[in-house]
N, C-alpha and C positions, 0 to 999 in steps of 0.2 A: 584864815583858818585854824585854828589851834585843839589838836588833840591830847588829851590829857587820860593816859593809864592810872584807872585807880583799880586793879587786879589785872596779876597774872598765869593766873592757875587753871590749869583743868579738872576736871572728872576726877581723874586720878592724878593726887598730886603730892608732894609731901610736906607742905600746911602753909604752903603758897594764898594768897585771896585768892576769890575766885575770878574767875574773864569778868575784868568788862573795862569799859571805857565813857567816855567824854567830848563831843565835840562843844565848845566855843561855853563850859560847864551849863549849855539847857538843852543839847541833844545826849541821852544816852541809851547808850546800848546794851544787851540786855542785864535783865536785873535780877545774879545769882542772891544765895540767900545769904550772904553776909553781905550785900549793896550797902543799907546804911552805917554799918560800920567802915568803907568804903572812899562811898559818899564828907564823909564826917571826917574824917584819918586825911582830906586832899583838900578839902574847906571848901567842899561845892556844897553849896546850897538848896538842898534838894525839894523848895517852892519854890526856886526860880527855872525846872526843869521843864521844860514845854514841850518837849519831842520826848518820845521811846521807842526804841526799835528793840522788841524779841526775834534772835534768829529761831529757836526751834523747843521743842515743849520738851528737853533735857532740861532735870531737876534744877541742875548749875548755871540756867541762862533763864530760869523762871520760877525760880521754889524765895526770891523774895521779896515779889510782887505784893504778898500781903504784909510787908515789913510797912514797905511803903504806902500801901495806899492804907492804913494804918493810921500810920505817924502825919500822916497831909489833911486824912478825916478830924483828925485832933487840932493839928493845926486850922483850920476852920472851923472845928465846931468852939475852940476858944479864942480867937484872935476877931469871928463875927465876920473876916474880911469876905467878899464876891469871889467866888471859884474864876480861878482862871481853866479855860479846858487846855490838856493835855492829847497833844494826838500821839494815839500810842499806832504801828504800824508790829505788823505778822502774820503769818499765815492766815487761812482759812481756818473758823475755828475760834483764833483769840478769845473775843469777848465772854464764848464759854467756857474754856479752861481760866479763864482769870476768872470768871463770878468761885466755880466750881472749886480754885482752890482754894479761895476767900473765904467760903464757906467751911474745907475742913481744918484750913488757919487759925480762923473765930468757932465762929457760928453759923448756919444760915440767917438765922434771925438780928445777927448785931449788924449796926447802920450802916457800918463800911461797905457793905454787900451792895446795897442803896448805893454808897458812893460812887460807887465804877461809876454807875451811866452819867453821872451826873457830872465829874473829870476831867472821863474820857473820852475820845471823837477816835472812834475805832479803822480805820486802816489798811484792811486786810487785800496780801495784794498774795502777786505770784511773777513768776520771771518774765512776765511782759510788762509788770508795772509800774507807772513812774509818780513821784513825787517829786512835785514839785520846794525847794527850798528856799530861803533868803537870800537878795545878792543873784536869781539869775543860775542859781546851779541846781541839781535837778539830783534823784538818786533813784539810781536803779537798780536792779535783784538780780541776784543769781543761785540757781538752786545748786547746793549742794551738795558730795555722793556721800551719804550719812547713813544708820540704822533709823532717824526717824529725817520727815519732810524736811531741811533745817532753807535757811537761805542768806548768805550774805550779800554785800550793796558794793554798789561804786558809788561813791560823790562827781559828779559830772562835774564840769564850769567850759563855755564853749566848746564841747565835745573833746573838753580832754579830759582825760582821768587823771583826777587829781588823789584821793583817797579810794581800797578797793579794800577790802573785807575780805577773808577767808577763814569764814567762820567752821565751826567743825566737819572735814572734808578729807578725802583721800582726794592722790593728786587722778585727773583726768586730762579729756580731751578737754571739756570747755574752760580750762582751766586755764591751758596755754593758748586757745585761741585769747581770752580775755586780754591776759598778759602779752598779745601781740601788739596791744592798743600801750603797748605800755605806763600803765599808770606810774605819778612819779614816789607814792607808797604804799605800800601794800603792807598790812597786817595779817597774818599769817600761821593758822593753826600749828601747832608744833609740837600735838601733845603725843607725838608715835614716842617707846618704849623701846631701848633694845631686846630684842626678843620677845619681843609681843606677838602674843601667836594671831591674837584674831587684832587686826588691821582696820582701824578704822582713822586716823589722821595721820597726816604727811609729817613731815621726818628737813631734818634737815639735807640728807641727801637731795630728798627729791626738789627742794629750791634751789641748792649749789646747782646739782645734773641735771636737773630740765628747764629752771621757769630761769635764773641768770641769763645758761645760753639764748634766750630768748628774748630778754629787755636788756643784756649788756649792762653798761653803767647808767640808763635813765632811770630806771628803778633804784629805790630802796626797803631791803623786806626788812618787818621788824616779824621776829619769832614770836607769838602771845597763845593762852592757853595754854600753859607748857605741865610739865608734869616736875619738872624741879630747874628752882636758880639756876639758871646757865651764864659760865663767868666770860666767853669770847662769846664771835659769833665767829662767820669767815667774810671778807669779799663784804660785799652790800649788806649781808643779811648782820644782824643784831637782834639780842635780845630782849626783850619789856624787861622793865621792871617797875615796880610802884614809883610816880611821883614822874617820869617820866613825861615830857613833851612835847611835840613834834609841832611846828609853823607848817604851815602849804601856803 
């Protein structure tokens, strides 16, 4: 399993491409406004995406969907290829949210709106859901502590957590419980800034002082969803840069 970082910035950032990544170049995690640029710049063929996860309905995580849909519609229109279905995973209301934003971004009668139901197979999830992946792996989902309903996930293989994505979230007891299973790799939201008057995200201190004592050296942490490019991490914590790849 290969994880490729396409963007590493949070909603508030000083010019970073918005946070998203892909797994094996076929599974896209979130679709920020600049998703098409991020896919192109990392040589990921958007027509090869067959699964998408949308963590929540904040603009930096799904406002790129109209551009993805319209480009995909144009591809099929001009090539005449048979439409390959894409599984899209997210919380309840996912289909409604995508229809609404497509209509707003284009127009209600734009053919890309009807195309949504042709190309997507919707899987709406909660924290009790599981989704089967190739190779005997499965996705399990974790509710984050955020200003809107938001989900992260883990990739599990033979009861071992290979990858965990802690999307926009504050530290919580449920995260501590999850980390007690010692995932191999954790991509974690670190969009907190010094002096934040409203705290919606984790910080480096949360990882070093709360997470690492639970997992020790068993888990590698990668900070994503950043407010500025970070030069260095500490111990098992590093910071994602666009183009970074991780093999698990």
